[in-house]
N, C-alpha and C positions, 0 to 999 in steps of 0.2 A: 461560742465555744463548748456550752456545755452539751450542744445537741449534736456539732461535730464528736465530741468525745464518746457519747452513747453511741452515736449512729457507726463510730468506727468498731467499737468493741464486738457490737452486735454481730456486726458484717466478717470482722477480721477471724472470728473466732473457728466458725465452721471453713471457712478458705485456708487457714493455717493447719486446721487438720487435715484436711485433705494433701496438703502439701508434706506434711508428715509422715500421711500414710504412704508417701513415696518409699520410704526408707533412705531417704538421701540426705535428711538434715535433721537434728534432735528436735523436738517440740518447742524447748522455749526460742530456738534460733527461728523456726518456722512462726511463731506467734510474734518474736519482735521484729522482723521481715515485713510480715504480712500486716501487722498494726502501721507501722509507718506508711507502707506503701497507701493501703486503705484509707488512712486520713489524709494523705495528699488529694488523691482521687476524690475525696470526700470533698475535702476544702473547697479544690477546684469546681468542682459541680456547683456547691452552693455559691461561688462567687459569679459564676455562669450563669444561675437563675435568677441571680440579682440583677446582673445586668441586662436579661432578657425581660426585667420586670415581671418574673414569675417566682417571686419568692412564695407565694401562697401555695406552691405545688411541693408536692412529699418528698421526704427525704429519699427514697428510692429515687426519684425523677434526677437527684442530684448525683446519685451515683453513676446514671446512664451518661447524662451529659459530663460530668469528669471523667470517666472513663474514655469517652469518646474523643474529648479534647486530649489528655493526657496520650493517646494512643497516636492522634495526628500529630501534636506538636512533636512526640518522641521521634515519629517515623522523619520528619521533616530536620530535625537537627540531626539525626542519623543518615541522611540521604546527601543533606546540603553541606555537612561539615566531616562526616566519615568518621562521626564518635562512636561508642559502644553505647548500648541503650541504657546502662545505668548510668553513664556520664549525662548523658541526654536529660535523663529522670533527675539528675541531681541540679541542672540547672531549670528543668521545670519547678523543681521544689522550692527553690530560693524564690522563684518570680510569685509563685502561689502564694507563700509566707510574707513575700515584700506584699503584693496586694492585697492580702487578708490583713495587714498592719494599716495599711494606708486607709482601706476601705471598712475596717472594723466599726467604727460609728453610725456607717450607714446600713449595716446587715442587721437585719432583724432578730431582736433578742427573744427565741422562742425555746422551749424544752421540747424533746422528742415526745409528741403525744400517743397515747395509747393504739392508735389506729396506725401510724407509722411504723410503731415498735413492733407491732403484730406484724406488718407486712414485712419487716426487713427479717425477722425471727424466720416467718413462712419462706422468704425467699433462701436464708441460710438452710433450713431444715431439707427442701426441696433438692438445694444443691446439693448437700451432701447426700442426701439419698440417691441422685441420678449419677453422679460422678464417682462414689466413694469406692467401685470394683475397677473403674479404671485408672484411679488415683494408686492403687495398689499396684499396677501393673511393673512400675520397674524392678521391685522385689522378686516377682514372680517370674521374670525374664531371667534375673541374676541367678535365681534358684533351680528353676525348671527349662529354661531357654524358650519359653512361652509368651508368646504377645496374644492374649486373648483380648484384642481389639481390633478394630479396622487396620489393616496393613498400613495406610496411609498414614499413621503415627509416625513412622519412623522417616518421612519426607517432611512431616511438620516440625518436627523434633531437630532436624535438619535446616530448616529455614530458622527456625527462632537460634539455634547457635551462631547462624551467620549473620545475626544483627544484636548478638549480646556477648558472644565468649570470645577473650583475647585472642584465643586460639585461631579463631577464623578469619583473621582478616588480612584475607588476600580475593577482595570482591565475591564473585560466588562460591558456595560452598562446593556446588557439584562439579564446577569447571573452574579451579582456582586462576585467580587472574585476568579472569573474562567477567564483564559487567554482568550482573544478574538481569533478568529480564522482568519488564514491569508485572505485577501481579497485586492481587489484593493484600498486601502485607500488615496493612495496620493493625490488625489484631496480634499480630507476633510479637509487636513491641512490647506490649503487657508483660507477659512471661519473660521475655528477654531481659528487662530491667533485673530479675535476681541472677540471670546467668553469671556476671561477675563477682558480684558481691558473695555468692553463695558458691562459688565456684562448679556449678552443675551445667552438666554437658544437657542437650536439648531434649531426649526423651523424658526425661522424668519433668522436665518444663513444661512438655505438650500435655503429658496427663494428668499432672496433679497440679498445674497452674493455670496452662490456655485454658482446657475445657472447663474447669470450675469457674474462672473468671466469665467466661462468654455462658454459661449457663446462668449465672446469678445474674447477669447484664440484662438476660432475657426476662428474667423472674421480675427483676426491678424495672422495667419498662412494661411488663402486664401489669404490675401495681398501679404504676401512673396511669396509665390509660383508662384499668377500670377505677381508679377512683376518679379521675376527670369526669367518666361519663357517668358512676353511683355513688359516690363518695367510698369512705375508710371501705364498707364492705363490699362494694362494686372490686376495690384494690384484693381483697382478700380472695374474691370469688373467681376474679381472672388470674392470678397465679396458681390456683386451684384447678381451674379448669385446664390449662395447660401442662399442668405436672403432677396431677394427681387422675385426672379421669385418663383412661386408657385412650390411644389414638384410634384411628377407622382401621387401622390393619390388623385389629383383634377381632373384629367383627364383619359382619355383613359382605361384602365382597374379599374380605379378607388379602388384599393385595400388599404384600410384605413391603414393595418400593416405596408405596404412599405414608410409610410409619414415619410419624412426625418425630417420636420419639428416638427412633432408631438414626435419622437424618441429624438429628443434636448431638448425639453421642460419637459419630463417625464422620462429622464435617461440621465441627464447634466453632469453624469463621461464621457460620449462619445463624448461630445464637446472638453472636454482638450485632450483626446486621440486623436482626429482628428486633433485639431491644431497642436499637437506636430509631428503627421504623415507630415503634408503641411510641415511643416518646415523641417522634417529630410529629405524629398523629395527635398527641395530647395536648401540643403546642400549637397546633393548627386550630384545635378547638377552643383553647384560650382566646386565641387571637379573632374566633368566631363571637364569642361572649362578649369582650370585652374591648372589641376594635382596636387594640395595642398592636402598631406593626411590629413591635420587638419581636415578641413571640411569633410571629411569620417569620421574622428573617431566622431566628434559631432552628425554625421547624425547615425552611428550606436549607438551612447550613448541613445540619443533621445527614436530611436524604441526599442531597450531594455528595458529603461524606462517606457515607455508607457505600459508596464506589470502591474504596480504599478497604472494606472491611469483607466484602462477600459479592463479586460481581454478578452472581444470578441473581440472589435477592435485591439488589439495585433494580436489576432488568425488570423486575415486576413493580417494585415501590415506588419509585421515582415518578414516573411515568400516573401511576395509580394515586397518588399524592398531588401532583399537579394538576391532575383534572379535577380531584376534590376539592382542591384549594378555589380552581377557576369555576366549577360549578356552584360555590357557596359565595362568588360576589353577585350583587344585584346586577351589573350587566350581562352576565350570562343569562341569570334567572329571567332576566326580560326579555332576554334575545336568544332562547332556549334552541329553535332551530337552526338558526344561524350558527349558532357556538358548535353545535353537534358537526354541522356541515364542515364546517372548518377544523375543526378538530380529527374529523375522520378523512379529510383532505390533505392534511399535514401530515397526518400518520402513513397513509396511503403513499405521499409522494417520497417518505423518508423510505417506506419498506422497498419501494421502486427504484430508488436510487442504491440503498445498499446491494441491491441484489444485480444492478449492472455495473457496481465499482466492483464487486469482488465476484470469485467463482463459487459461493456459497451455493449450497443446495437447501431447499426448504426442508423441513424436519417433519412435519405433521403427520404424514403417513407411515412414516417408519417410525416414529415417536408412540403412534396409538399401536402399530403392531407390536414394538419393543413392549409398553408397560401392559397390555392386555393378552399377550401370547407368550412370552419369555420371563415370567416373573413367578412361575409356578413352585409350592401351590397355590392357588386360590381359590376363592369360592365361586368362581363363575369361568372357569376352566371350557373353551371351547367356544364362548359366546361370540365373539369378535369375528372370529374367522368365518362362523356360521353367518354372520350378519353381512359379512362381506360377500361370501359365495351366495347368501339367499337374493338379499336386496341391492347388492352393490354399493359401489364409494358415496353415491348422493344419499344414503341411508344410514350406511354403516359408519362413516366420518362423524357425521354429527352425534350418532348414537354413541361411538366413541369416546368423542368430548364430555358428553354427559356424564358417561360412565366414571371418567376422568373426576367430575367431582365428588360422585358417590364415594369413588375410592380414598379420594385423600381427606374429604371433609367428614362422611360417616353418617352418624346422626345428627351433625350440624346443618348437613343439607336439609332435613325437616324442623329443625327447632331454632336454625336462624329466620327463617319465613316465619314461625310463629311467634318469635321474638319479635318481629318488625310490628306485627297484629296487638301484640302486647304493649308493646312502646307506644303504639299510636292511640289506645284507649286510654293508657294512665298519664300518659304526659306529652303526647303530640310527637308530630317528628319534626326535626330540625335540619338544618344546612347540612352539621355533620354527619347525618346518618346517612349522608351518600357515600361515604368513605369506604363502607363494605361492599357498596353497588360498584362502584371505581373498580375496588380489586379484581372483583370478581370479572368486570367486561374487559379490565387489562390483562388477566390471567387468560381469557379467550383470545384475546387479541396475540398474545404472546404464542400461546398454542398454533394458531394458526399461520404466525408469519415467522416463526425462530428459523434462525439456519442451524444446519449440522453442524457439530463443532469439531472437529478433528474424527471425523467417521461417528460420533455418538449423536443420536438426536434426541436424547435424553439430558443434555448437559442443561439447557436453557428452558428446557419444557418440565422438567420435574423438579430440579433442586430448588425453584422459587417457591413451590406450593407451600413451604412451610411458612411463609410469611402471609401467605392468605391463610392459611388454618389458623396464626394466631391472630388474627385480625378479626374473623370471624367467630371462633369461640369467646374471645374476649367481648364482641360486642354483644353475643349473644347471652352471656350469664349477667352483663353489666343491665340488660334489658329486664330480665328477670329478676334481679337485684331490687332495680327501680319500682316495677311492679307490686311486689312484696311492701317494699317500705311506704307503698302507697295506700296502702291495705287500712287505712287508720292506724290509729294509736297502737291497738293491740299489735298489729301487722308489724310494724315498726320494733316493737319490744323483745318482738319473737323472732325477729330476724338474725340479730346478732347470735344468740345461744344455740340456732339452729345452725348457721354456717361454723360457727366455730367445732360444733359436735359433727357434722359431718366433715369438716377439714382433717379434724382429728382421726376420724374412725377411718378416712380416705388414706391419711398416711402412713396408719398401723397395717391397712389391707395392701398398698401399692410396695411398701420397704421391701418385702422380699420378693418381690416380683419384677425390681427394676431389670433385671439381670435379662431375664425372658421378654419382658416388654420392649425395652430398647437396645440391650447391647448385641443380644444375637440376631442376627439377618435372619428375615423370614421370607427369602427367597433360595431356591438352591444354589443358584450360582454363587451367590455369596460365600458359601461356604470353601470356595476355593481362594478367600482372603481373611477368612475367620476360621480358627486362629492360626496363627504362623508360628513355626516350630524353625529357631535360628539353628544355624552349624554349632556342631560339638565345639566349645571352647571359644567362640566369639563374645561374649560377654566379659569373659577373661581376657582375651584380646585385646578389647576396647579399653578395659579399665588398664591393662599395662601401656597401652598407646597413650593414654590421658595422663597416668603417672609419668610419663618419660617424655613427653613431646613439649615441645618450646613453642611460643607465638612466631609464627612464620612457617612450622613445619607442614608436608604435603606427605600425604600418603597417597599409594596405590595399590590397586588390587587387581592381582592376575585372573585372568577369562572371564571378563566382562562381554555380556552379551549385546549386538546390535539390533536384535529384534526387542520387541515390547515386553517388558517383564514389571510386574507388580511392585517389587523392589528387588535390592541386589546387595550382597556383602557391602558395597562400598556406600549405597545408601545409609544401611544400617550403621556402618562405622560412623560415618560423618554423626549420625544421629546420638549415638553414643560415647564419642569422643569429645564432639565440638570442633575437632578437626577438619579443614579443607581437604577435598579430593582433588586429583591429579585428573580423574575423570569417574563421574559415579552417574547416576539417572541417564544413561546415555540416549535413550529414547526420546526423552524430552527435549535434547538437543538437537535431534537428527529431525525432530518435529517441526522447531523453531525454523531452520533454513539457514540460509544466508552464511554469513562469518561463523556463528555459532554452531553450523553443521561442520562446517571445512574445520574448525578446530577438533570439536571431538572426534572427527574420523581420523584425523594427523595424530590426535592422543592414542586413540586406539591402536591405530598400526604401530606406534611407538612401544604402547604394551607387550604387542604381539611380538616384537622383534627380541625384546628382553626375554620373556617368555622361552623363546627360542635359541636365547645366546649359548655359545659353546662353552662357558666356564663361568662359575659364577665371579671371578676378578672382572670379567667382561661385564655381564650383568650389573654389578655393583657400579662399575665405572658409568654404562650408559644411565642407571638411576639417578647417579650424582650430578652429570650433564642437564638431566632433565629438570634437577631441582626436588628429587624426588627423595623423601630421608626415611621414609617408611614403605616398605614393601609388603603385601600380604598376599597369601597363598592359602585357599582353601581346600583340601583333599586328603586323600590315604598318604598321599606321598608328595614330595615337593617339588618343583619345578625340574627341567631337566638337568639343571646343570646343580642341581644339589637333591638328589632325590631321596638320600636320606635323613634330608632337613636337620644334616648337622651344623650347617652355619647360621641357623635361625637363631636371633636374638631371644625370642619367646616361641614356645613351643605348648599347644593344650589342644586336645582331640585332634579335629582335623584343621586346625588354623595354625600357622606357622607366620611369624612375623620376622622382616629381616631388615637390619637397620643398615643404613647408608656412611652412618657416621663413623669415621676411622680416626686412627690414632692421629 
C-alpha cells in the first residue's frame, strides 16, 4: 500500500498540473480527480503484474499495464452496455479494490526504491516539459480564438466527448443516432473518464489529459524496457533518450515529417501504443530469462490489444514482436532456414491474398516520392528525383528506403550498430537482442507491401516509424549503460552521477525548446493546419450551447462542405460543447460509403433546404421535425430568412445561434 501511495503522488502531481493549465478546473479539483484516477490505474497495474508473475518489474511497468487494462475494460463496458466512461471506470474501480483486498496477502510488500522514484519523477518532468504548451490551449482558444496545435485536436476532443459526456448520448457525435465506425478508440477512454464528473467538454480533455497520459505511458514503457535491459540506470537513460535527445528531424537529412516528437504531440494515440509495445518487449525478455509462460501471455495480450490504441503502430509492432518471440525459441533457432522460409512464405501469401481481395494500390513508390520530395525544407532537396532520373527505379527505390531509415533514426543509424558491437564485447548477445532486428526487418516489409489508404501513401508507412525509433533508441542507450557498468567498480560508481548530471543538464537545455522541437511542423505544408484561428464568436457560442443544452439536444451548422476539409465549425462545436451534431465532418462519412454515406447526404440536403426556407417560422418548423434543438450560422449576416439575425438566441461576432425550443 505504501508503494502505491508513494507512486500515485509522484505521478498525479504533474498530470494534475497539466489539467489545471487548461483553465477548466481549479488546482485542488484537478489534483483530487487525478490522484484517484492514478491510484486505480497503478493499483490495477500492480495486481496484473502479480498475475503475470512479474512482481519484480518496476512501478512504471505497473502504470503501463494498468493504463492498458483500464482503457480496455472501460472501452468494453462502454461499448457493450452503453455506459458513460465515468460509470464504467467506477465499476472497474470497485473491481480493482475488491481484488486488492482479496489478494493483499499475496502481493509483495515493498517500498518505492530510489530507482523507481527517480524513473517516475523523470517521466513526470518529461511529460510536463513536452505537454505544457498544448495543455494551455483551451485558455488560449477562449482568449485569442487560436488553436496552436495540430488541427486534429478538435476531432479527438469530439471523440472523447462521445464516450464521456452525458450530452453526447446519441451514438456517433458527428452523425447523431447513427453507429460510430470502428476505430482505435481505447486511448480516448482514459480522458473520457473525467468528462462527466468534472463537467468538461472534449477539447480540454484532449489537450490537457489525453496527451499527457499518453506521453507519461510512453515514458513509463521506456523506463520498464530500459530497466529490464540495463537496470535502473538503463531505465533513466531510456527515458532521457526519448525525451531529451532531439530527434532526427533536427539534423542530418532534416526531414520534418519524420520528427518523433512532432508525431507524439500531433497524434497522441501513438504514445499509448508505443508504451504498450515497450512493456510487451520487457515482458518478452522476462519470459526468455525465466522461462515462465505468464509473462509471455501478458506480452501477447499487450501486443494484440495495441490494435485498439493505434492501428498504425500495431501494424509494425505485432509482426515484429511475433517474429522476435518465434526466433527466440529453440525450435526456430535449430531450424533457422526452414523457419525463415515458412515466415516469408506465409507473409507473401497474406500480401497476395490482401491485394486480390481488395482494390488497394501498393504505396511504395508514391510513399517514397511523398516523403523525399514533398516535405521541404529538408537537408537533401532533390536527391531522390535525381536518383530516379539518373539510375531508374531499380537503384532509386532501395536507396529511398535507406534514406527513410537515416531520416527517421538519424544518429541511431550509426549508434545502434556500434551498440551491438559494444554489447557483444561487454555481455554477449542473447535471443532478446533479435528484437531490434525484427523491427527493422518488419518496417522494411511494411514499406514494401503496405497499401495506399484513402489516397494517402504515408498512412501505414510513416506513422509506425515512431515505434521503431523508440525501440532502437532504448536498445542503443541500454547497451552503452551496460558497457559502462561493466568497466569495473570504478566505472559502475561513476555511472549514476554522470547519468543524473547529463539528464539534469539535458532537461534544462531542452525545456525552452520543446515547442520548436516538437510542436511546430518542420514541413511547409503543415502550416496549413497549424495554428488554426477560430471564427469570431465561436468560443463564446460554444460556451452558450454547453450552458443551455440538455442531454439529447442536437445542433446543426449551416453551410457545411461536401469536399475535404481539415475541420469545420460543426467539428469544433462538438469538441467544445460535448453535444452531438446532426451532421459534422461530412467527408469522413462520404469516404466510408454505404448507409453512412447515404444518411450524410440526406442530412446535408435537409440542411440546404432549411438554409433556403422562405421564412423563419418555416425553417424552425423543419428543424423541429428533424429533432434539431440548436441551429448555428456563421457569417456576417444570418440565413436568408433572418438576414439581420434578430431571431438569434445568441449572437457574438460572426456566429449566430438559433433555438428551436418554443413556448
